[in-house]
C-alpha positions, 0 to 999 in steps of 0.5 A: 530499531529501523533506519531512517532511510536506505541512504543519504546522499540524496533527498529520498522517499520511501515507497509501499503498497497496500492491497495487492492480494485483495479480490476487490477495490483498488491497490493503494501506494504512498511515497513519503520524505522524512526529516533526518530528526523523525521519530516515532517508536512504534513505527514499523511494518504496517501489518505488524501493527494494530488498527489504533497503533496505525491510525496513531501514526498516520496522524504524526507521519502526515503532520511531520513528513517533509512531503507524502502522498498516497495515489491509487490504481483502481480495479478496472485498470489492474485488470487491464494491466495486471497487479504487478504492474498496477503496483509499479503504476499506483507507486509511480503515482504517489511519487509524481503527487509529492510536493517536493521531487525526491532524488532517490526512491527506496522501494519496499520488495523486490521489483519495481518499474523504475521511475523516469530520471530518479534512481531507486533501490528495492529493499525485501521486507524494507518496511521493516528496516527503514522508516520512510518505507515503513512510513509509506506502509502505513499510509498506504494501508490506512488510507486504502482501509478507509476507502474499503470501510466507506465502500463496504457501507454500499455493499455490506454483505462482503463485510469489507469493513472487516476484511478490506477486500482480501479473500477470507471465507466471509468474502469468498462466500458472499461474492459467490452467493451475491455475484461480484460488485463493479469493484471486484477484480475480474481476474482474480479467482474468487473460488481459488483466490490468488494465494501467491500474491497475497502471501508475497504482499502481506507476509 
């Protein structure tokens, strides 16, 4: 059973990102502040949920959260500052967009660039331990998936509506045959995808 948050002394926002291991599209991040009595039985790491479960939970989270925000860093910025820094920047932007400023941040993963004047803790596999991080995981993934599904209409041969920009065989083959789109990350290799990043982010 997931705990509501990492600590209870300060108003806490859980933060997570989606799309680090993709060959195309932005990286998205979300920040979520949940009420102390928040209950959502299915909520856990978004990668362990079905599409339907994530969609249902997104509506619950967006309705019942004290505050939530989603932000992105596009592929141009990713190529300029690298995917790790882009992930941190996306989380910073999400925190900045919150309607209520948190006093503490719980971050999924083992690294983070400190947000000004707000202490934080990094929690490995935090999206499977704390509800606020899991909620951020769901929002980041569902908002990013929605973005890539819409974008797929303009670039159907990459089948982003199915692979969401991840390095599947179909995606890589289409990129080699048709070339790169304006939304591809030029610093990521198509023939030798960023498997380390993919595994680290999505496992």
